[in-house]
MDAnalysis code that builds the backbone (N, CA, C; Angstrom):
import MDAnalysis as mda
import numpy as np

u = mda.Universe.empty(288, n_residues=96, atom_resindex=np.repeat(np.arange(96), 3), trajectory=True)
u.add_TopologyAttr("name", ["N", "CA", "C"] * 96)
u.add_TopologyAttr("resid", np.arange(1, 97))
u.add_TopologyAttr("resname", ["MET", "ASN", "GLU", "GLY", "GLU", "THR", "VAL", "SER", "VAL", "HIS", "SER", "GLY", "LYS", "PHE", "LYS", "SER", "ILE", "ILE", "SER", "GLN", "LEU", "SER", "LYS", "VAL", "ASP", "ILE", "THR", "PHE", "SER", "ASP", "GLU", "VAL", "LYS", "ALA", "LEU", "ARG", "LEU", "LEU", "SER", "LEU", "LEU", "PRO", "THR", "SER", "TRP", "ASP", "THR", "ALA", "VAL", "MET", "SER", "ILE", "SER", "ASN", "SER", "ALA", "GLY", "ASN", "GLU", "LYS", "LEU", "LYS", "LEU", "GLU", "ASN", "VAL", "THR", "ALA", "MET", "ILE", "LEU", "GLY", "GLU", "GLU", "ASP", "ARG", "ARG", "LEU", "GLU", "ARG", "GLY", "TYR", "THR", "ALA", "SER", "SER", "SER", "SER", "SER", "GLY", "SER", "ALA", "LEU", "ASN", "MET", "GLN"])
u.atoms.positions = np.array([
    [-77.660, -38.186, -80.944],
    [-77.740, -36.878, -81.565],
    [-76.676, -35.996, -80.937],
    [-75.976, -35.291, -81.751],
    [-74.972, -34.362, -81.264],
    [-75.606, -33.020, -80.938],
    [-75.051, -32.333, -79.936],
    [-75.518, -30.980, -79.629],
    [-75.419, -30.144, -80.895],
    [-76.435, -29.372, -81.175],
    [-76.435, -28.498, -82.334],
    [-77.018, -29.124, -83.593],
    [-77.165, -30.451, -83.620],
    [-77.774, -31.120, -84.763],
    [-79.290, -30.941, -84.665],
    [-79.944, -30.710, -85.789],
    [-81.386, -30.513, -85.735],
    [-82.102, -31.842, -85.508],
    [-83.266, -31.747, -84.918],
    [-84.069, -32.930, -84.653],
    [-84.484, -33.598, -85.960],
    [-84.802, -32.810, -86.972],
    [-85.228, -33.407, -88.239],
    [-84.103, -34.222, -88.875],
    [-82.866, -33.734, -88.793],
    [-81.718, -34.489, -89.311],
    [-81.529, -35.762, -88.490],
    [-81.560, -35.617, -87.178],
    [-81.398, -36.757, -86.278],
    [-82.497, -37.794, -86.509],
    [-83.731, -37.351, -86.595],
    [-84.866, -38.243, -86.810],
    [-84.745, -38.958, -88.152],
    [-84.320, -38.237, -89.168],
    [-84.132, -38.843, -90.491],
    [-83.079, -39.938, -90.476],
    [-81.962, -39.673, -89.800],
    [-80.904, -40.684, -89.679],
    [-81.423, -41.908, -88.928],
    [-82.139, -41.650, -87.842],
    [-82.680, -42.727, -87.025],
    [-83.634, -43.600, -87.836],
    [-84.554, -42.972, -88.550],
    [-85.527, -43.728, -89.344],
    [-84.845, -44.486, -90.481],
    [-83.779, -43.939, -91.033],
    [-83.024, -44.631, -92.075],
    [-82.373, -45.904, -91.524],
    [-81.815, -45.810, -90.332],
    [-81.199, -46.985, -89.696],
    [-82.257, -48.044, -89.411],
    [-83.402, -47.624, -88.885],
    [-84.494, -48.552, -88.601],
    [-84.947, -49.246, -89.884],
    [-85.032, -48.510, -90.967],
    [-85.436, -49.061, -92.256],
    [-84.416, -50.088, -92.753],
    [-83.142, -49.756, -92.625],
    [-82.087, -50.682, -93.046],
    [-82.137, -51.969, -92.224],
    [-82.379, -51.843, -90.933],
    [-82.462, -53.022, -90.079],
    [-83.659, -53.897, -90.442],
    [-84.766, -53.264, -90.768],
    [-85.961, -54.046, -91.118],
    [-85.752, -54.827, -92.418],
    [-84.904, -54.322, -93.300],
    [-84.613, -55.030, -94.547],
    [-83.866, -56.336, -94.311],
    [-83.211, -56.445, -93.170],
    [-82.521, -57.689, -92.820],
    [-83.251, -58.400, -91.677],
    [-84.550, -58.139, -91.617],
    [-85.460, -58.794, -90.663],
    [-85.130, -58.537, -89.189],
    [-84.610, -57.378, -88.904],
    [-84.434, -56.961, -87.513],
    [-85.450, -55.862, -87.262],
    [-86.445, -56.181, -86.452],
    [-87.524, -55.228, -86.209],
    [-87.664, -54.948, -84.716],
    [-88.277, -53.822, -84.427],
    [-88.512, -53.383, -83.053],
    [-89.951, -52.889, -82.952],
    [-90.507, -52.999, -81.765],
    [-91.846, -52.451, -81.570],
    [-91.794, -50.936, -81.691],
    [-92.933, -50.347, -81.959],
    [-93.003, -48.898, -82.092],
    [-92.577, -48.211, -80.790],
    [-92.943, -48.788, -79.664],
    [-92.566, -48.202, -78.379],
    [-91.058, -48.235, -78.170],
    [-90.404, -49.330, -78.538],
    [-88.948, -49.430, -78.393],
    [-88.265, -48.394, -79.286],
    [-88.767, -48.224, -80.504],
    [-88.192, -47.207, -81.400],
    [-88.359, -45.809, -80.807],
    [-89.523, -45.529, -80.257],
    [-89.773, -44.210, -79.649],
    [-88.846, -43.974, -78.467],
    [-88.703, -44.979, -77.618],
    [-87.821, -44.839, -76.452],
    [-86.366, -44.690, -76.870],
    [-85.960, -45.412, -77.892],
    [-84.577, -45.309, -78.368],
    [-84.316, -43.921, -78.944],
    [-85.254, -43.398, -79.695],
    [-85.101, -42.047, -80.248],
    [-84.913, -41.032, -79.111],
    [-85.734, -41.150, -78.078],
    [-85.604, -40.251, -76.934],
    [-84.258, -40.414, -76.242],
    [-83.789, -41.649, -76.128],
    [-82.538, -41.897, -75.411],
    [-81.318, -41.355, -76.151],
    [-81.457, -41.101, -77.436],
    [-80.340, -40.595, -78.226],
    [-80.234, -39.069, -78.219],
    [-81.201, -38.404, -77.622],
    [-81.145, -36.940, -77.555],
    [-80.059, -36.514, -76.572],
    [-79.422, -35.367, -76.801],
    [-78.367, -34.900, -75.897],
    [-78.917, -34.503, -74.523],
    [-78.031, -34.336, -73.578],
    [-78.433, -34.040, -72.196],
    [-79.205, -32.735, -72.068],
    [-79.011, -31.816, -72.977],
    [-79.758, -30.556, -72.911],
    [-81.255, -30.787, -73.129],
    [-81.620, -31.966, -73.563],
    [-83.011, -32.326, -73.800],
    [-83.603, -33.141, -72.661],
    [-82.887, -33.349, -71.571],
    [-83.335, -34.228, -70.488],
    [-84.727, -33.879, -69.960],
    [-85.001, -32.603, -69.756],
    [-86.311, -32.201, -69.244],
    [-87.412, -32.528, -70.247],
    [-87.155, -32.258, -71.518],
    [-88.139, -32.567, -72.558],
    [-88.349, -34.077, -72.670],
    [-87.263, -34.834, -72.579],
    [-87.361, -36.293, -72.652],
    [-88.230, -36.817, -71.514],
    [-88.021, -36.300, -70.319],
    [-88.812, -36.733, -69.169],
    [-90.289, -36.384, -69.372],
    [-90.566, -35.190, -69.848],
    [-91.953, -34.767, -70.090],
    [-92.624, -35.639, -71.149],
    [-91.900, -35.907, -72.225],
    [-92.456, -36.728, -73.302],
    [-92.682, -38.156, -72.811],
    [-91.720, -38.686, -72.076],
    [-91.851, -40.052, -71.548],
    [-93.060, -40.180, -70.636],
    [-93.294, -39.160, -69.825],
    [-94.416, -39.189, -68.888],
    [-95.756, -38.863, -69.551],
    [-95.720, -38.275, -70.729],
    [-96.954, -37.846, -71.386],
    [-97.846, -39.012, -71.808],
    [-97.269, -40.167, -71.986],
    [-98.047, -41.318, -72.447],
    [-98.905, -41.914, -71.347],
    [-98.570, -41.618, -70.102],
    [-99.329, -42.197, -68.995],
    [-99.219, -43.703, -69.026],
    [-100.346, -44.385, -69.032],
    [-100.355, -45.846, -69.078],
    [-100.309, -46.393, -70.501],
    [-100.362, -45.514, -71.481],
    [-100.311, -45.924, -72.883],
    [-98.858, -46.127, -73.314],
    [-98.679, -46.818, -74.418],
    [-97.340, -47.002, -74.974],
    [-96.984, -45.796, -75.829],
    [-95.711, -45.406, -75.789],
    [-95.243, -44.321, -76.643],
    [-95.270, -44.782, -78.092],
    [-95.551, -43.850, -78.984],
    [-95.560, -44.144, -80.414],
    [-94.516, -43.266, -81.079],
    [-93.739, -43.856, -81.980],
    [-92.656, -43.136, -82.640],
    [-93.163, -41.873, -83.329],
    [-94.276, -41.963, -84.016],
    [-94.821, -40.806, -84.730],
    [-95.124, -39.658, -83.764],
    [-95.712, -39.979, -82.623],
    [-96.043, -38.952, -81.630],
    [-94.784, -38.359, -80.997],
    [-93.833, -39.209, -80.673],
    [-92.588, -38.734, -80.061],
    [-91.845, -37.828, -81.031],
    [-91.783, -38.230, -82.286],
    [-91.116, -37.403, -83.297],
    [-91.787, -36.038, -83.402],
    [-93.102, -36.019, -83.423],
    [-93.835, -34.746, -83.497],
    [-93.561, -33.883, -82.268],
    [-93.506, -34.514, -81.092],
    [-93.266, -33.743, -79.866],
    [-91.851, -33.156, -79.822],
    [-90.856, -33.922, -80.269],
    [-89.497, -33.361, -80.217],
    [-89.295, -32.307, -81.297],
    [-89.974, -32.468, -82.430],
    [-89.921, -31.409, -83.448],
    [-90.586, -30.139, -82.923],
    [-91.704, -30.294, -82.223],
    [-92.381, -29.143, -81.623],
    [-91.520, -28.473, -80.568],
    [-90.821, -29.273, -79.766],
    [-89.926, -28.712, -78.752],
    [-88.770, -27.965, -79.400],
    [-88.241, -28.510, -80.474],
    [-87.159, -27.822, -81.177],
    [-87.649, -26.481, -81.727],
    [-88.840, -26.457, -82.314],
    [-89.413, -25.207, -82.813],
    [-89.576, -24.191, -81.689],
    [-90.069, -24.654, -80.535],
    [-90.248, -23.768, -79.381],
    [-88.913, -23.182, -78.950],
    [-87.883, -24.014, -78.910],
    [-86.557, -23.541, -78.513],
    [-86.010, -22.527, -79.512],
    [-86.209, -22.799, -80.784],
    [-85.717, -21.874, -81.807],
    [-86.441, -20.532, -81.749],
    [-87.753, -20.568, -81.513],
    [-88.525, -19.334, -81.409],
    [-88.060, -18.475, -80.236],
    [-87.633, -19.122, -79.174],
    [-87.191, -18.399, -77.988],
    [-85.708, -18.038, -78.028],
    [-85.019, -18.465, -79.083],
    [-83.615, -18.110, -79.234],
    [-82.658, -18.979, -78.464],
    [-83.101, -20.163, -78.062],
    [-82.214, -21.080, -77.362],
    [-81.383, -21.862, -78.366],
    [-80.137, -22.119, -77.997],
    [-79.313, -23.028, -78.780],
    [-78.605, -23.965, -77.818],
    [-78.388, -25.171, -78.256],
    [-77.648, -26.131, -77.438],
    [-76.186, -26.048, -77.840],
    [-75.327, -25.918, -76.872],
    [-73.904, -25.894, -77.176],
    [-73.156, -26.657, -76.107],
    [-72.029, -27.186, -76.493],
    [-71.221, -27.944, -75.545],
    [-70.327, -26.987, -74.778],
    [-70.112, -27.316, -73.541],
    [-69.168, -26.568, -72.731],
    [-68.198, -27.556, -72.129],
    [-67.130, -27.080, -71.543],
    [-66.124, -27.972, -70.988],
    [-66.664, -28.798, -69.838],
    [-67.697, -28.331, -69.175],
    [-68.254, -29.076, -68.048],
    [-69.474, -29.890, -68.442],
    [-69.778, -29.959, -69.731],
    [-70.935, -30.709, -70.185],
    [-71.766, -29.863, -71.115],
    [-73.010, -30.227, -71.267],
    [-73.888, -29.503, -72.173],
    [-74.624, -28.414, -71.421],
    [-74.872, -27.336, -72.125],
    [-75.594, -26.220, -71.516],
    [-76.567, -25.655, -72.528],
    [-77.608, -25.073, -72.034],
    [-78.586, -24.407, -72.883],
    [-78.326, -22.920, -72.753],
    [-78.005, -22.277, -73.853],
    [-77.600, -20.872, -73.829],
    [-78.592, -20.006, -74.588],
    [-78.721, -18.768, -74.151],
    [-79.520, -17.784, -74.875],
    [-78.604, -17.062, -75.844],
    [-79.098, -16.768, -77.046],
    [-78.324, -15.996, -78.007],
    [-78.828, -14.589, -78.052],
])
């Protein structure tokens, strides 16, 4: 996911790729899909990724739950006026 791209767009692209792969008999467990989705988020999401990863405890992550959590985090960020933008030294979370 690129900085500034919405989670819903990113999630849609991800699910489309997963669907295309399944059509050629390449499948992944739900946990692997959830972890891959998290791993594709930009560095400005590192804290959220860690929280979501730890939220499962001893249970396996589920793609549906992870998607809901990152959409909720995006909504929270938007409500607070945060935007992700790239800077020359890396990614930063800026207030508008």
